[in-house]
N, C-alpha and C positions, 0 to 999 in steps of 0.2 A: 810459615811452612812453605817451602819452595823458594824463598827469597834468601839470598846470601847477605845482603846488606840489612842494616837495622832499619825497620820500617817506621818506628816512632821515636820521638825524642826521649829525654830523661826528665824525671820529676825529682825535685830535691826540696828540702826545707831550708829557707833562709831566714835570718834574724834581721829585723828592721828596727831601727831606733828612731822614735819620734820625740817630739819635745818633752812629753810627760810620761812616756812609757816605751817599753820594748816589747815586741811581739814577733812571733814566728808565722811564716806563711809558706804554703806549698806553692812552688813555682814550676813552670814547665819550660824546658829549653828544647825547641824543635830544630835547632841549627844542624844537628847531625842526623836528622830523620830523612830517610830516602822515600818513605811512603807518603801518600797523599790520600785524601778522602775521595776516592774514585774507584771504579770497578778494577779488579785485579787484571793483570796481563799474563797470568800463568797459562801456558799452553797445555792442552789435554795430553796426559801421559807424562808430564814433567815430573821427575822424581822429587819427593818432598824431603826437607831436612829432618834430622832427628828431632823429635819433640823435646821441649824443655819446659819446666814448671813456669807458670806465669807469675806466681807469687811465692814469696818466702814465708814459711811459717814463723810467726813471732814467738820468741822465747817467752815462756809464762811469766818470767820476772818483768819483762818489758810491759806486758799486758797489765800486770798488777800495778806497776809504777804509774802507767797512764790512767788507769781507773782511779787510783788514789788521788792523782793530780786533779782529775775531773770531779772528785767527790762521790764516786760511785763505788759501792762495796764490791769486792771480788767474791762472786758466788759460783765456785766451781761446781 
């Protein structure tokens, strides 16, 4: 809010192949991040950007697939 550039990097899931197995891992790419862990530099009275959702709602089908994969029953 108040910054035009992207403050944080991106997360993505990558697949890794090891000798005896393949697995997925969540990785973080901070190369495009403009923000740092430090106090903000917004000036008092600076207009804020239009707010946007922080998270996307998962489709119920995706939730069901993941719970099934994890061996957890879907209990809506």
